[in-house]
C-alpha positions as CSV (number, residue, x, y, z in Angstrom):
1,X,-25.0,-9.6,5.0
2,X,-25.0,-10.1,9.1
3,X,-23.5,-6.9,10.5
4,X,-21.4,-7.2,13.4
5,X,-20.4,-3.9,15.9
6,X,-17.3,-4.6,18.4
7,X,-17.2,-1.8,21.0
8,X,-14.9,-1.3,23.0
9,X,-10.7,0.0,23.2
10,X,-8.0,0.1,20.3
11,X,-4.8,1.8,20.8
12,X,-1.6,2.2,19.0
13,X,1.1,-0.4,19.1
14,X,4.7,-0.1,18.9
15,X,7.4,-3.4,19.2
16,X,10.7,-3.3,19.0
17,X,11.9,-4.8,15.4
18,X,14.4,-8.0,15.9
19,X,15.1,-10.0,19.2
20,X,16.8,-6.8,21.1
21,X,15.7,-5.8,24.5
22,X,13.4,-3.0,24.6
23,X,16.4,-0.9,26.0
24,X,18.8,-1.4,23.2
25,X,16.0,-1.2,20.2
26,X,16.8,1.4,17.2
27,X,13.5,0.8,15.0
28,X,10.2,0.0,16.6
29,X,7.1,-1.5,14.1
30,X,4.2,0.5,14.5
31,X,0.6,-0.8,14.6
32,X,-2.8,-1.2,15.9
33,X,-3.8,-3.5,18.3
34,X,-7.5,-4.2,20.1
35,X,-9.3,-7.1,21.7
36,X,-12.6,-5.8,20.1
37,X,-10.9,-4.2,17.0
38,X,-9.2,-7.6,16.1
39,X,-12.2,-9.6,16.2
40,X,-13.7,-7.1,13.9
41,X,-10.8,-7.2,10.9
42,X,-11.3,-10.9,11.5
43,X,-14.6,-10.8,10.8
44,X,-14.5,-8.3,7.7
45,X,-11.3,-10.8,6.5
46,X,-14.4,-13.4,6.6
47,X,-16.7,-11.7,4.5
48,X,-18.8,-10.5,7.5
49,X,-20.1,-6.3,7.4
50,X,-17.8,-5.4,10.7
51,X,-17.4,-2.3,12.9
52,X,-15.6,-1.2,15.4
53,X,-17.3,1.1,18.0
54,X,-14.9,3.0,20.0
55,X,-13.4,6.6,21.0
56,X,-9.8,7.6,20.1
57,X,-7.9,10.6,20.7
58,X,-7.6,13.5,18.2
59,X,-3.8,12.9,17.9
60,X,-1.8,11.3,15.2
61,X,-2.1,7.5,17.0
62,X,-6.2,8.0,17.1
63,X,-5.8,9.0,12.8
64,X,-3.4,6.1,12.4
65,X,-5.9,3.7,14.0
66,X,-8.5,4.9,12.1
67,X,-7.0,4.6,9.1
68,X,-5.4,1.2,9.7
69,X,-9.2,-0.5,10.4
70,X,-10.8,1.3,7.4
71,X,-7.8,-0.3,5.1
72,X,-9.0,-4.0,6.2
73,X,-12.8,-3.3,5.9
74,X,-13.9,-2.5,8.9
75,X,-16.1,0.6,9.4
76,X,-14.9,3.4,12.0
77,X,-17.9,5.9,11.2
78,X,-19.4,5.8,14.4
79,X,-16.0,5.9,16.3
80,X,-15.9,9.3,18.5
81,X,-12.8,11.3,18.7
82,X,-12.1,13.0,22.0
83,X,-10.6,16.2,21.9
84,X,-9.5,16.0,26.0
85,X,-7.9,12.6,26.5
86,X,-5.4,11.2,24.4
87,X,-5.0,7.6,21.9
88,X,-3.7,4.6,24.4
89,X,-0.6,3.3,23.8
90,X,0.9,-0.3,24.2
91,X,4.2,-1.8,23.9
92,X,4.8,-5.3,22.9
93,X,8.1,-6.6,23.9
94,X,9.7,-9.5,22.2
95,X,11.5,-12.0,23.6
96,X,15.1,-12.2,23.7
97,X,17.2,-15.1,24.0
98,X,19.8,-14.9,27.1
99,X,22.9,-15.1,27.9
100,X,24.7,-18.3,27.0
101,X,23.2,-21.4,29.4
102,X,20.0,-18.8,30.1
103,X,16.7,-19.2,29.6
104,X,15.0,-16.5,26.9
105,X,12.8,-14.2,28.6
106,X,9.4,-14.0,27.8
107,X,7.5,-11.7,25.5
108,X,5.6,-9.4,27.6
109,X,3.2,-6.4,26.8
110,X,3.7,-2.9,28.9
111,X,0.7,-0.1,28.5
112,X,-0.3,3.0,28.5
113,X,-3.8,3.4,29.1
114,X,-4.7,5.4,31.8
115,X,-6.5,8.6,31.3
116,X,-6.8,7.4,27.7
117,X,-9.8,8.7,25.4
118,X,-11.1,4.3,25.1
119,X,-10.9,4.4,29.2
120,X,-12.9,7.6,29.3
121,X,-15.7,5.9,27.6
122,X,-19.4,5.3,28.7
123,X,-23.3,5.3,27.8
124,X,-23.2,8.2,25.9
125,X,-21.1,6.8,23.1
126,X,-23.9,4.8,22.4
127,X,-26.8,7.2,22.0
128,X,-25.1,9.5,19.6
129,X,-26.5,8.9,16.5
130,X,-24.2,7.3,14.4
131,X,-23.3,5.0,16.6
132,X,-27.5,4.5,17.7
133,X,-27.9,3.6,14.0
134,X,-25.6,1.4,13.7
135,X,-26.3,-0.6,16.9
136,X,-30.2,-0.9,15.7
137,X,-29.2,-2.7,12.4
138,X,-26.7,-5.1,14.4
139,X,-26.7,-8.5,13.9
140,X,-24.6,-9.3,16.7
141,X,-22.7,-6.9,19.2
142,X,-19.0,-8.2,20.4
143,X,-17.9,-6.8,24.1
144,X,-15.0,-7.9,25.7
145,X,-14.4,-8.2,29.5
146,X,-10.9,-5.9,29.1
147,X,-13.4,-3.0,28.8
148,X,-15.3,-3.5,32.3
149,X,-12.0,-3.1,34.0
150,X,-10.4,0.0,32.3
151,X,-13.4,2.4,34.0
152,X,-16.8,2.6,36.2
153,X,-17.7,4.8,32.8
154,X,-16.9,1.6,30.7
155,X,-18.8,-0.8,32.7
156,X,-21.7,0.9,32.5
157,X,-21.5,0.8,28.8
158,X,-21.8,-2.5,28.6
159,X,-24.4,-2.5,30.8
160,X,-26.4,-0.3,28.9
161,X,-25.5,-2.4,25.8
162,X,-27.0,-5.7,27.6
163,X,-30.1,-3.5,29.0
164,X,-31.0,-2.6,25.6
165,X,-33.6,-4.2,23.7
166,X,-32.3,-6.9,22.0
167,X,-35.0,-7.5,19.1
168,X,-33.6,-10.7,17.6
169,X,-29.7,-9.1,18.0
170,X,-27.3,-11.2,19.6
171,X,-24.9,-10.3,22.4
172,X,-21.3,-12.3,22.0
173,X,-18.9,-11.6,25.2
174,X,-15.4,-12.8,25.4
175,X,-13.9,-13.0,29.0
176,X,-10.6,-11.6,27.8
177,X,-9.1,-12.0,31.2
178,X,-6.2,-9.5,31.9
179,X,-4.8,-9.9,35.5
180,X,-3.6,-6.6,36.1
181,X,-6.4,-4.9,35.4
182,X,-8.6,-6.4,38.5
183,X,-6.2,-6.2,41.1
184,X,-8.7,-3.3,42.4
185,X,-11.7,-3.9,40.5
186,X,-14.7,-6.3,41.3
187,X,-14.2,-8.8,39.2
188,X,-17.8,-10.0,40.0
189,X,-18.9,-7.6,37.4
190,X,-17.8,-10.4,34.7
191,X,-20.0,-13.2,35.8
192,X,-23.1,-10.2,35.7
193,X,-22.1,-9.5,32.0
194,X,-21.4,-13.2,31.0
195,X,-24.6,-14.2,32.1
196,X,-26.4,-11.4,30.2
197,X,-24.4,-12.5,26.4
198,X,-26.0,-15.2,24.5
199,X,-22.6,-16.3,23.5
200,X,-19.3,-16.5,25.8
201,X,-16.1,-17.1,24.8
202,X,-13.2,-17.9,27.8
203,X,-10.1,-19.8,28.0
204,X,-9.6,-22.7,30.3
205,X,-7.1,-21.1,32.1
206,X,-8.9,-17.7,32.4
207,X,-11.8,-19.2,33.7
208,X,-10.4,-20.0,36.8
209,X,-9.8,-16.3,37.7
210,X,-12.4,-15.0,36.4
211,X,-15.1,-17.3,38.0
212,X,-13.2,-19.5,40.1
213,X,-13.5,-23.0,38.2
214,X,-12.8,-24.2,34.9
215,X,-15.0,-27.6,35.5
216,X,-17.6,-27.5,32.7
217,X,-20.9,-28.3,34.7
218,X,-19.7,-25.6,37.6
219,X,-19.3,-23.1,34.6
220,X,-22.4,-24.0,33.2
221,X,-24.6,-23.4,37.1
222,X,-22.4,-20.1,37.4
223,X,-23.8,-19.0,33.8
224,X,-26.8,-20.5,33.3
225,X,-28.6,-18.0,30.7
226,X,-26.0,-18.0,27.6
227,X,-27.2,-20.1,24.7
228,X,-23.3,-21.3,24.7
229,X,-20.1,-21.3,26.5
230,X,-17.0,-21.7,24.4
231,X,-14.3,-22.9,26.6
232,X,-11.0,-22.9,25.3
233,X,-7.9,-25.1,26.0
234,X,-5.3,-23.5,24.2
235,X,-3.6,-26.1,21.9
236,X,-5.5,-29.0,22.8
237,X,-9.5,-28.4,22.3
238,X,-12.2,-26.1,22.2
239,X,-16.0,-27.2,23.8
240,X,-19.3,-25.5,23.2
241,X,-21.7,-26.1,26.1
242,X,-25.0,-25.9,26.1
243,X,-27.7,-25.3,28.7
244,X,-28.9,-28.6,28.6
245,X,-25.8,-30.3,29.3
246,X,-24.5,-31.2,25.6
247,X,-21.3,-30.5,24.7
248,X,-19.3,-30.4,21.0
249,X,-15.6,-30.7,21.2
250,X,-13.4,-29.9,18.7
251,X,-9.1,-31.0,18.8
252,X,-7.0,-27.7,18.2
253,X,-4.6,-27.9,14.8
254,X,-1.2,-28.6,14.9
255,X,0.4,-25.1,14.5
256,X,4.4,-24.2,14.1
257,X,3.6,-21.2,16.7
258,X,5.7,-18.5,16.0
259,X,4.3,-15.9,18.5
260,X,0.6,-15.9,20.6
261,X,-0.3,-12.6,21.3
262,X,-4.0,-12.7,19.2
263,X,-4.8,-15.4,18.4
264,X,-7.7,-15.8,21.4
265,X,-9.4,-12.8,19.2
266,X,-8.7,-14.6,15.9
267,X,-10.5,-17.4,17.1
268,X,-13.3,-15.7,18.4
269,X,-14.1,-14.1,14.8
270,X,-13.5,-17.5,13.3
271,X,-16.0,-19.0,15.8
272,X,-18.5,-16.2,15.7
273,X,-18.3,-15.8,11.8
274,X,-19.4,-19.3,11.3
275,X,-22.8,-18.9,13.4
276,X,-23.7,-15.9,11.7
277,X,-23.1,-17.6,8.5
278,X,-25.4,-20.7,9.9
279,X,-22.8,-23.4,10.9
280,X,-23.3,-25.7,13.5
281,X,-20.9,-25.9,16.4
282,X,-18.5,-28.3,15.3
283,X,-17.5,-26.2,12.0
284,X,-18.0,-23.2,13.9
285,X,-15.2,-24.2,16.3
286,X,-13.4,-25.7,13.5
287,X,-13.6,-21.9,11.7
288,X,-12.5,-20.8,15.0
289,X,-9.2,-23.4,15.3
290,X,-8.2,-22.3,11.6
291,X,-8.4,-18.7,12.3
292,X,-6.3,-18.7,15.4
293,X,-3.9,-21.0,13.6
294,X,-3.4,-18.3,10.9
295,X,-2.5,-16.0,13.6
296,X,-0.5,-18.2,15.5
297,X,2.2,-18.3,12.7
298,X,2.9,-14.4,12.2
299,X,4.1,-11.9,14.5
300,X,0.9,-9.7,14.0
301,X,-2.6,-9.9,15.8
302,X,-3.9,-11.4,12.6
303,X,-2.5,-14.3,9.9
304,X,-3.7,-14.3,6.3
305,X,-6.8,-16.5,6.1
306,X,-6.8,-19.6,3.6
307,X,-8.9,-19.0,0.3
308,X,-12.4,-20.3,0.5
309,X,-11.9,-23.5,-1.6
310,X,-9.2,-24.7,0.9
311,X,-11.2,-23.3,3.8
312,X,-14.2,-25.5,2.5
313,X,-12.2,-28.4,2.5
314,X,-10.6,-28.5,5.7
315,X,-13.7,-27.4,7.8
316,X,-15.4,-30.5,6.0
317,X,-13.0,-33.2,6.6
318,X,-12.8,-36.1,8.5
319,X,-11.8,-36.3,12.4
320,X,-8.9,-38.0,11.0
321,X,-7.6,-35.6,8.4
322,X,-8.3,-32.8,10.8
323,X,-5.9,-34.1,13.0
324,X,-3.3,-35.0,10.3
325,X,-3.6,-31.4,9.0
326,X,-0.5,-29.2,10.0
327,X,-0.2,-25.1,9.8
328,X,3.0,-23.5,9.8
329,X,4.3,-19.8,8.6
330,X,2.8,-19.7,5.0
331,X,1.5,-22.6,4.5
332,X,-1.3,-25.4,5.3
333,X,-0.6,-29.1,5.1
334,X,-3.2,-31.5,5.0
335,X,-4.5,-34.8,3.3
336,X,-7.9,-33.4,1.8
337,X,-5.4,-30.4,-0.3
338,X,-4.6,-31.4,-3.3
339,X,-0.6,-32.0,-3.7
340,X,-1.0,-32.3,0.0
341,X,-0.1,-28.7,0.7
342,X,-1.3,-24.8,-0.4
343,X,0.2,-21.9,0.7
344,X,-1.7,-19.0,2.7
345,X,-2.8,-15.6,1.4
346,X,-4.3,-13.0,2.7
347,X,-7.6,-12.9,0.4
348,X,-11.1,-13.0,2.4
349,X,-12.5,-16.2,3.3
350,X,-16.2,-15.3,3.5
351,X,-19.4,-16.9,4.3
352,X,-19.8,-21.0,3.3
353,X,-20.3,-21.9,-0.3
354,X,-23.8,-23.9,-0.6
355,X,-21.8,-27.1,0.3
356,X,-21.1,-26.1,3.6
357,X,-22.5,-27.5,6.9
358,X,-26.1,-25.7,7.7
359,X,-27.6,-25.9,11.1
360,X,-26.8,-22.8,13.2
361,X,-27.4,-22.5,16.4
362,X,-29.2,-20.1,17.8
């Protein structure tokens, strides 16, 4: 079983229940969230030995994060408990219907992370015995551009991961552009970090502010060293770009979207699990799309995956059947499924069966 270590920040999350303004909310849903831990949770659900490595405060929020991740099968044995800095917090503000005749407000997120335990991470985290042992046996280390923007210490930590001997270990880097984090920071570090990764994931909309272009050829010229760049164009397609100019494009699934938050992390978990289990680019991209689609249909950061038999059928279907597949809250409709539809549940969808498509990239 491959081992993945996702390094970065995780925060406590609050969001009002019901479609009401934050100022009028009387009940809040209490959960946890963070790009890297979202990916770890998704990977664990797919049968990967997934771990989150980061720092939380010695407080109730930190305890909640560790308990929540453990409950989803994510290893947290190397997480550092910070006695001085609090756990970060963010509030998800849902879209609220406007007055008669007016447009509804857009969903938004408010962050309370300044001075948090996560922002205080630095390279010392990586050399603590539990963390060093975990990283040494990792098949892949997953990083995010969010971490690079949190503090100089966090940037140094990501550089230290890149500088460490790989010994066959892969590094993936999800750009995860967050405009407010880069107002007073040098975004050039993103290009440096991305170019040192083996796998880079970024959205077409992120590529322009992060790198100045979303043109496929220009991106490969700016980032010549990664084995693959995965360029995601939201509801349209995902494209794997190779150094030699080869490309593999897979259209996005038709989805009844409930909430978009977390879909990018879900795609990353699906795609990376495909690579780790030896699938080719086409099947890995499809796996990413299925994982993202499941998350788009729920209010949380990770949606329930289809069972393994269903997943195998959809991964191996024709392009026409893929185009005719629809994902809605709690169900998948597809010509390849018995009866044309299945209900989705929360069971793990792990390594492909022997009938899965072999191939692997790296």
